[in-house]
Backbone bond lengths (Angstrom), bond angles and torsions (degrees), N, CA, C in turn:
res aa  C-N    CA-C-N  psi(-1)  N-CA   C-N-CA  omega(-1)  CA-C   N-CA-C  phi
1 M - - - 1.520 - - 1.586 100.68 -
2 N 1.344 112.09 135.85 1.510 115.13 179.55 1.447 110.40 -84.89
3 E 1.233 112.28 169.53 1.613 121.02 -174.05 1.451 112.69 -59.30
4 K 1.398 116.20 -37.98 1.517 119.65 -175.79 1.550 109.32 -70.06
5 N 1.246 118.58 -36.63 1.477 121.99 179.94 1.546 110.69 -72.83
6 R 1.249 113.23 -35.50 1.474 119.96 177.08 1.565 110.60 -63.53
7 R 1.246 113.56 -44.83 1.526 115.24 -179.31 1.512 109.40 -73.43
8 I 1.265 121.97 -35.11 1.547 121.06 173.57 1.517 111.13 -60.56
9 I 1.307 118.78 -45.44 1.401 123.96 175.29 1.581 110.64 -57.64
10 L 1.303 115.85 -45.75 1.554 116.10 177.37 1.510 112.84 -65.05
11 L 1.373 111.57 -35.89 1.528 114.81 175.96 1.554 108.81 -60.86
12 E 1.368 115.52 -50.09 1.441 118.92 -173.48 1.553 111.86 -58.99
13 L 1.389 112.98 -36.46 1.528 121.86 178.39 1.484 105.08 -63.64
14 A 1.254 116.49 -53.54 1.469 119.37 -175.06 1.491 108.76 -62.38
15 L 1.290 125.61 -40.88 1.449 122.73 172.74 1.558 113.67 -61.11
16 H 1.212 115.07 -39.52 1.441 119.03 -179.99 1.570 108.28 -66.90
17 R 1.226 119.81 -40.36 1.502 122.08 176.49 1.516 111.56 -65.90
18 Y 1.244 119.07 -35.01 1.554 127.58 178.67 1.486 103.35 -69.28
19 D 1.340 122.11 -48.62 1.447 120.25 -178.63 1.511 112.51 -66.30
20 E 1.299 120.44 -33.13 1.432 123.09 173.82 1.516 111.05 -59.09
21 E 1.211 119.95 -44.07 1.495 126.73 179.05 1.498 110.40 -66.58
22 V 1.349 118.26 -38.89 1.443 119.25 179.12 1.598 109.67 -67.44
23 E 1.298 113.85 -42.79 1.473 122.36 -179.19 1.621 108.03 -62.95
24 R 1.373 117.15 -43.40 1.377 117.83 176.82 1.516 113.42 -58.61
25 N 1.343 114.80 -42.42 1.452 120.66 -178.05 1.586 110.91 -67.25
26 K 1.363 114.10 -39.19 1.439 115.04 175.53 1.467 115.93 -63.38
27 A 1.381 115.40 -43.31 1.464 121.91 172.88 1.522 111.44 -52.56
28 T 1.360 116.93 -46.39 1.417 122.91 -176.56 1.584 110.00 -62.97
29 D 1.362 111.47 -47.18 1.516 116.16 -178.39 1.511 110.72 -63.51
30 N 1.253 117.85 -40.73 1.517 122.10 177.72 1.471 111.06 -60.49
31 K 1.340 119.94 -45.35 1.406 123.79 178.72 1.558 110.77 -62.68
32 N 1.312 114.56 -44.63 1.464 120.27 179.20 1.487 110.71 -62.88
33 K 1.299 119.36 -40.85 1.511 120.47 177.38 1.497 111.35 -63.25
34 S 1.360 111.84 -40.91 1.503 112.78 176.02 1.486 113.37 -61.72
35 M 1.243 116.44 -42.12 1.535 120.82 -177.55 1.537 108.22 -65.75
36 V 1.314 121.40 -36.29 1.436 124.40 174.59 1.489 111.07 -60.12
37 A 1.336 119.94 -46.65 1.367 125.14 176.27 1.521 113.70 -61.51
38 F 1.338 116.43 -48.39 1.411 122.90 173.78 1.569 114.78 -52.03
39 L 1.324 112.49 -48.83 1.470 117.73 -175.10 1.519 109.14 -74.14
40 A 1.374 120.15 -27.32 1.430 121.89 175.67 1.563 107.72 -66.16
41 V 1.298 113.99 -44.37 1.545 114.62 178.94 1.536 110.32 -66.36
42 M 1.332 115.08 -37.77 1.493 117.01 -176.22 1.574 106.66 -67.85
43 L 1.189 120.61 -41.08 1.422 122.70 179.31 1.568 113.00 -68.66
44 T 1.235 113.62 -34.22 1.610 117.24 170.51 1.500 109.02 -63.85
45 I 1.273 118.32 -49.74 1.507 120.67 177.94 1.576 109.98 -57.07
46 Q 1.306 118.75 -45.31 1.438 122.54 178.75 1.549 107.38 -58.39
47 S 1.200 115.77 -49.38 1.568 117.38 -177.83 1.555 109.26 -58.24
48 T 1.264 121.04 -35.55 1.369 127.52 174.00 1.552 114.33 -63.27
49 I 1.327 108.93 -47.98 1.468 116.94 172.36 1.538 114.16 -56.96
50 L 1.250 118.35 -37.90 1.479 119.77 179.23 1.537 113.08 -65.09
51 I 1.300 116.35 -36.05 1.442 120.21 174.96 1.516 110.55 -63.20
52 R 1.384 115.94 -41.45 1.461 120.73 178.30 1.431 109.13 -65.95
53 L 1.316 122.16 -42.97 1.397 125.94 -176.00 1.590 109.19 -61.28
54 I 1.322 116.21 -43.01 1.479 120.69 177.21 1.547 107.27 -61.98
55 E 1.285 123.62 -33.19 1.393 125.37 178.54 1.508 112.91 -65.32
56 F 1.305 118.68 -29.74 1.464 126.32 -178.36 1.539 109.60 -87.66
57 N 1.294 122.24 4.07 1.364 123.90 -174.19 1.521 112.86 -58.12
58 G 1.301 119.05 -36.89 1.550 118.28 -178.03 1.557 111.15 -78.24
59 F 1.325 117.44 -15.07 1.414 122.42 -176.06 1.537 113.52 -92.51
60 I 1.255 114.40 -17.86 1.549 118.11 -175.40 1.551 109.20 -114.46
61 R 1.307 115.39 144.14 1.444 122.17 180.00 1.551 106.88 -61.61
62 S 1.301 116.14 149.83 1.540 124.88 -173.63 1.481 107.97 -61.24
63 D 1.375 118.25 -44.29 1.474 118.60 -179.70 1.534 114.25 -63.67
64 E 1.402 114.62 -43.32 1.429 118.96 174.78 1.537 111.97 -62.27
65 M 1.299 117.49 -41.46 1.361 124.38 178.28 1.547 115.42 -61.88
66 N 1.260 113.44 -39.59 1.477 121.12 173.40 1.561 112.15 -68.39
67 F 1.267 120.73 -35.29 1.433 123.43 177.93 1.519 109.82 -71.04
68 L 1.327 114.47 -41.38 1.464 119.48 176.63 1.491 113.93 -60.84
69 V 1.294 111.96 -47.36 1.540 118.72 176.37 1.458 111.44 -60.83
70 M 1.299 121.38 -40.55 1.365 124.47 178.08 1.536 110.30 -63.30
71 L 1.270 115.96 -45.96 1.544 119.98 -176.10 1.570 103.76 -71.65
72 F 1.253 121.85 -32.73 1.495 123.64 174.17 1.517 111.93 -61.60
73 I 1.332 116.21 -47.96 1.465 120.77 -179.63 1.546 110.37 -63.02
74 I 1.334 114.89 -42.55 1.486 117.51 176.53 1.443 114.96 -57.10
75 S 1.365 112.50 -50.71 1.499 112.58 178.48 1.479 116.12 -66.66
76 F 1.300 117.23 -31.49 1.495 121.24 -178.71 1.545 107.07 -70.31
77 V 1.384 120.04 -39.74 1.404 125.65 178.37 1.552 109.81 -64.37
78 F 1.265 118.20 -45.50 1.441 120.47 -178.75 1.472 112.03 -62.32
79 N 1.429 116.00 -47.78 1.518 121.36 175.77 1.506 108.12 -59.09
80 L 1.271 119.50 -43.61 1.507 122.53 -178.96 1.546 108.61 -58.88
81 F 1.302 118.47 -50.65 1.503 124.11 174.11 1.504 111.67 -53.22
82 S 1.287 118.02 -43.56 1.412 121.86 -177.81 1.544 109.25 -64.42
83 L 1.457 114.64 -44.56 1.379 114.43 177.42 1.562 117.44 -62.77
84 L 1.349 110.75 -35.62 1.449 112.69 177.28 1.556 113.10 -67.79
85 C 1.318 116.31 -31.90 1.495 118.57 177.93 1.515 105.72 -68.35
86 Y 1.304 122.07 -44.94 1.529 119.51 -178.42 1.484 110.68 -70.35
87 L 1.324 119.69 -31.47 1.469 118.59 178.96 1.566 106.62 -69.72
88 S 1.393 120.23 -35.13 1.392 117.16 -179.69 1.542 113.80 -64.29
89 T 1.390 118.13 -25.13 1.407 119.68 177.26 1.476 111.79 -70.09
90 L 1.360 121.74 -22.06 1.358 125.39 -174.98 1.523 114.41 -74.79
91 R 1.360 115.79 -13.74 1.425 123.66 -177.19 1.548 106.37 -70.33
92 Y 1.330 119.64 -17.21 1.423 119.90 179.08 1.543 114.66 -93.50
93 L 1.391 117.45 10.03 1.459 120.86 179.97 1.582 102.70 -63.60
94 N 1.286 107.10 142.88 1.577 116.07 173.85 1.548 111.85 61.55
95 M 1.206 116.90 23.83 1.561 121.82 178.97 1.476 110.17 -103.82
96 L 1.278 120.00 -0.07 1.464 116.94 -174.61 1.609 110.55 -69.81
97 K 1.222 112.59 142.13 1.474 116.57 177.79 1.502 112.55 -77.44
98 S 1.326 116.05 130.91 1.395 121.53 -178.13 1.551 111.92 -94.65
99 S 1.287 115.79 161.34 1.410 118.15 178.59 1.506 106.76 -163.33
100 P 1.302 122.07 141.77 1.561 124.03 -1.86 1.526 104.82 -77.05
101 K 1.331 106.98 159.63 1.574 116.70 172.55 1.485 112.58 -73.32
102 I 1.260 116.21 135.98 1.445 122.41 -175.87 1.684 106.38 -61.26
103 D 1.286 115.35 -35.16 1.491 114.39 -179.16 1.565 109.10 -65.27
104 N 1.276 116.13 -36.13 1.507 114.04 178.63 1.533 112.89 -66.68
105 L 1.390 112.24 -37.05 1.502 110.11 177.95 1.439 112.65 -68.23
106 V 1.379 118.73 -38.19 1.449 118.76 177.79 1.601 110.41 -60.03
107 Y 1.386 114.72 -40.53 1.371 119.57 -178.77 1.563 111.77 -61.28
108 F 1.512 112.93 -42.76 1.381 116.50 178.21 1.505 113.22 -61.37
109 G 1.278 115.07 -36.77 1.531 121.28 -177.56 1.487 112.34 -70.02
110 I 1.335 116.21 -43.07 1.492 123.55 -177.87 1.559 106.67 -67.32
111 N 1.315 116.21 -44.78 1.420 116.79 -171.27 1.543 110.71 -92.02
112 K 1.273 120.11 8.63 1.477 123.20 179.14 1.457 112.81 52.84
113 T 1.374 118.29 42.23 1.474 124.82 -178.19 1.497 109.45 -57.00
114 P 1.287 117.15 140.18 1.520 119.44 -177.97 1.595 106.14 -68.54
115 F 1.290 108.21 148.22 1.479 121.94 -179.40 1.517 112.28 -46.95
116 E 1.399 115.41 -47.83 1.456 118.29 -176.76 1.531 112.17 -62.18
117 N 1.337 115.29 -39.78 1.511 121.11 179.25 1.419 112.38 -65.16
118 I 1.370 121.34 -34.97 1.387 125.23 176.91 1.529 114.69 -65.40
119 I 1.317 110.98 -42.42 1.446 116.69 179.46 1.594 110.05 -69.67
120 E 1.327 116.87 -43.43 1.462 114.55 -177.87 1.559 108.56 -69.40
121 N 1.352 123.70 -33.44 1.370 124.43 178.39 1.464 110.04 -64.93
122 T 1.344 117.20 -44.86 1.467 122.30 178.95 1.451 114.76 -62.10
123 I 1.296 118.61 -37.37 1.515 126.23 -178.77 1.585 102.66 -66.81
124 V 1.341 118.97 -46.67 1.437 119.41 -175.97 1.530 107.70 -66.92
125 S 1.299 121.47 -40.70 1.351 126.74 177.43 1.556 113.86 -62.44
126 L 1.363 115.21 -42.43 1.469 117.82 174.84 1.546 112.59 -64.34
127 N 1.306 115.98 -40.05 1.459 122.63 174.83 1.521 112.03 -52.26
128 K 1.378 114.14 -54.23 1.440 121.05 179.51 1.541 111.86 -58.58
129 S 1.318 116.67 -42.64 1.452 119.72 178.68 1.534 114.09 -66.64
130 V 1.216 115.58 -33.08 1.538 120.42 179.68 1.528 107.70 -70.29
131 K 1.324 114.81 -42.40 1.556 116.39 179.27 1.516 109.56 -65.52
132 E 1.354 119.33 -45.29 1.427 119.95 -178.36 1.534 112.08 -66.82
133 N 1.337 118.31 -36.24 1.449 125.42 175.98 1.565 110.73 -65.33
134 K 1.268 113.12 -40.64 1.500 120.02 176.58 1.480 111.12 -63.86
135 S 1.297 119.34 -35.23 1.454 124.02 177.77 1.569 109.80 -71.84
136 I 1.331 118.53 -31.87 1.399 117.65 -176.89 1.622 104.26 -78.63
137 L 1.330 119.18 -35.87 1.421 119.66 177.11 1.572 110.36 -65.79
138 K 1.246 115.82 -34.20 1.562 119.84 179.16 1.574 108.12 -65.51
139 E 1.279 120.50 -40.91 1.434 125.34 179.65 1.490 107.26 -67.53
140 K 1.335 119.67 -45.71 1.463 123.00 177.61 1.551 113.09 -62.06
141 S 1.266 115.24 -39.01 1.463 119.86 -179.90 1.560 112.74 -66.71
142 A 1.392 113.37 -38.56 1.475 118.69 176.74 1.541 112.53 -57.86
143 K 1.353 111.08 -46.91 1.485 119.38 179.00 1.539 110.87 -63.02
144 E 1.279 112.45 -43.08 1.489 121.65 -177.77 1.534 109.00 -63.65
145 N 1.293 118.62 -36.15 1.428 125.19 179.26 1.591 109.96 -61.83
146 Y 1.323 112.31 -46.35 1.515 117.39 177.36 1.507 108.22 -61.98
147 G 1.316 118.34 -45.81 1.415 122.50 -179.77 1.545 113.10 -55.62
148 I 1.362 116.61 -43.00 1.493 119.11 175.08 1.445 112.41 -62.49
149 I 1.316 117.96 -42.20 1.515 122.14 179.25 1.497 110.17 -57.59
150 F 1.345 115.10 -51.96 1.476 121.00 -179.83 1.585 112.28 -61.83
151 L 1.290 115.82 -38.55 1.420 124.45 -178.41 1.632 105.69 -62.56
152 R 1.353 113.92 -49.05 1.401 116.67 -179.05 1.518 114.10 -61.93
153 L 1.202 116.86 -38.80 1.461 124.19 178.07 1.534 108.66 -67.99
154 G 1.332 116.35 -42.48 1.525 119.51 -179.45 1.503 107.17 -66.93
155 L 1.352 120.66 -41.45 1.416 119.19 -177.93 1.630 113.38 -66.54
156 I 1.356 110.26 -36.61 1.548 115.84 177.76 1.556 105.95 -63.56
157 A 1.329 115.74 -51.89 1.478 115.35 177.31 1.508 115.86 -55.25
158 T 1.325 115.07 -43.78 1.413 121.64 -175.45 1.637 108.07 -65.51
159 T 1.254 115.94 -41.84 1.538 123.40 178.83 1.530 104.51 -59.96
160 I 1.257 118.21 -52.63 1.483 124.16 179.42 1.470 114.42 -54.57
161 F 1.394 113.30 -46.99 1.415 122.01 176.35 1.509 113.34 -57.65
162 I 1.344 113.29 -45.95 1.535 118.55 -178.62 1.473 111.31 -65.16
163 M 1.374 116.87 -44.84 1.429 121.84 -179.54 1.468 112.04 -59.38
164 L 1.376 115.87 -46.26 1.433 119.00 -175.90 1.520 112.63 -71.36
165 F 1.296 115.31 -34.01 1.473 120.78 174.81 1.533 110.87 -61.53
166 V 1.264 117.11 -48.20 1.446 119.64 178.20 1.511 117.19 -65.51
167 L 1.402 112.24 -37.44 1.511 119.98 171.05 1.550 110.14 -59.34
168 I 1.232 118.04 -48.00 1.468 124.37 -177.55 1.450 113.16 -61.31
169 L 1.376 115.29 -39.28 1.428 119.06 -178.85 1.523 113.19 -77.47
170 L 1.343 113.89 -24.15 1.529 115.60 174.01 1.494 111.08 -75.98
């Protein structure tokens, strides 16, 4: 295999790796957007339940009502924290590093840079972009993990709240 073909294969591999990282970030962003929507609906439903809970105030003993309100607040706070975690991941939207930079390509064209140098420079640039994008994904994933923990705790508290509410009413 001649040197030119070897460099082209390396460039294609680097581009493929870059594309994988971009797709991984897109998938994470889409999941996080879905979780924000889900949690917004969940908190809206919980707010509606709070109003209904207040309406039952005269029918439920005060100690039971206090316990239900406490459980409700705990579940609401966990879901709110989860929402905030997922919202914080969205600040990274459109922050991926692109490669190759258009300025570099213009420079290469104006200066008639040799083909080999263009490929080598582009591979190095792609490598740097992949590393930076991987770092962004790592930060998003850490925040997402906290969101998942809070969501689980919120769902557990919400489930317990609903079960107890139904049992008290029966």
